[in-house]
C-alpha positions in Angstrom: -5.7 -24.6 -67.1 -9.1 -23.1 -67.9 -9.7 -23.1 -64.2 -7.3 -20.2 -63.8 -9.9 -17.9 -65.3 -9.7 -15.0 -67.7 -6.7 -13.2 -66.2 -4.1 -16.0 -66.1 -1.1 -13.7 -65.3 2.2 -15.5 -66.0 0.4 -18.6 -67.2 -0.6 -16.8 -70.4 3.1 -17.3 -71.3 3.5 -21.1 -70.8 3.2 -23.5 -67.9 3.9 -27.0 -66.8 2.9 -29.2 -63.8 5.6 -30.4 -61.4 5.8 -32.2 -58.1 6.9 -29.8 -55.3 7.0 -30.9 -51.7 4.8 -33.9 -52.5 2.1 -31.8 -54.2 1.5 -31.4 -57.9 1.7 -27.7 -58.8 1.5 -25.6 -61.9 4.5 -23.4 -62.7 6.0 -21.3 -65.4 9.6 -21.9 -64.1 11.9 -23.5 -66.6 9.6 -23.2 -69.6 11.0 -21.9 -72.9 8.9 -18.7 -72.9 9.7 -18.0 -69.2 13.4 -18.5 -69.8 13.3 -16.1 -72.7 11.5 -13.5 -70.6 14.3 -13.8 -67.9 17.0 -13.1 -70.5 15.4 -9.8 -71.4 14.1 -8.8 -68.0 16.7 -6.3 -67.1 15.8 -4.1 -70.1 12.0 -4.7 -69.9 11.3 -2.5 -66.8 12.5 0.4 -64.7 12.6 -0.5 -61.0 12.2 1.1 -57.6 13.0 -0.4 -54.2 10.4 -1.4 -51.7 10.2 -3.2 -48.3 7.8 -5.9 -47.1 5.6 -4.3 -44.4 4.6 -6.1 -41.2 1.6 -8.3 -41.8 2.3 -8.9 -45.5 4.9 -11.7 -45.1 4.7 -14.4 -47.8 1.8 -12.7 -49.5 2.8 -11.4 -53.0 -0.9 -10.7 -53.8 -1.2 -8.3 -50.9 2.2 -6.7 -51.7 1.2 -6.3 -55.3 -2.0 -4.5 -54.1 0.1 -2.1 -52.1 2.4 -1.1 -54.9 0.1 -1.5 -57.9 -3.4 -1.0 -56.4 -4.2 -4.6 -57.6 -3.2 -8.1 -56.6 -2.9 -9.1 -60.3 0.8 -8.5 -60.5 1.8 -10.9 -57.7 3.6 -13.1 -60.2 5.8 -10.2 -61.5 7.0 -9.4 -58.0 8.0 -13.0 -57.5 9.6 -13.2 -60.9 11.9 -10.1 -60.6 12.8 -10.9 -57.0 13.8 -14.5 -57.9 11.2 -16.0 -55.5 9.6 -19.3 -56.6 7.9 -20.1 -53.3 6.2 -17.2 -51.4 6.5 -19.3 -48.2 10.2 -19.0 -48.4 10.4 -15.3 -49.5 8.8 -11.9 -48.9 9.7 -11.7 -45.2 9.1 -8.7 -43.1 11.4 -5.7 -43.9 12.9 -7.6 -46.8 14.1 -5.3 -49.5 12.5 -6.1 -52.9 12.7 -4.6 -56.4 9.4 -3.3 -57.8 9.0 -2.9 -61.6 7.4 0.3 -62.6 4.5 -0.5 -64.9 
């Protein structure tokens, strides 16, 4: 995991590798630390509502940049919106919740 660099985002919690659509991928889903985070997520943040603008479909990094001024919180947007595959979520005009940081 050293290849993820200094800012590992959610991978600083825990991670595992799984086979997804025929490709081995790294994920935090269904790891003990991630599951514990989910249990307390409702109390961890205040939220606002946002919508996916045209041209930003399936791009949590760009969406994070719009709402936070940085692409680093892409993983948080995926987490709180229950999206595990950005190719299947974050569609144009989709209503999403945005944690206030």
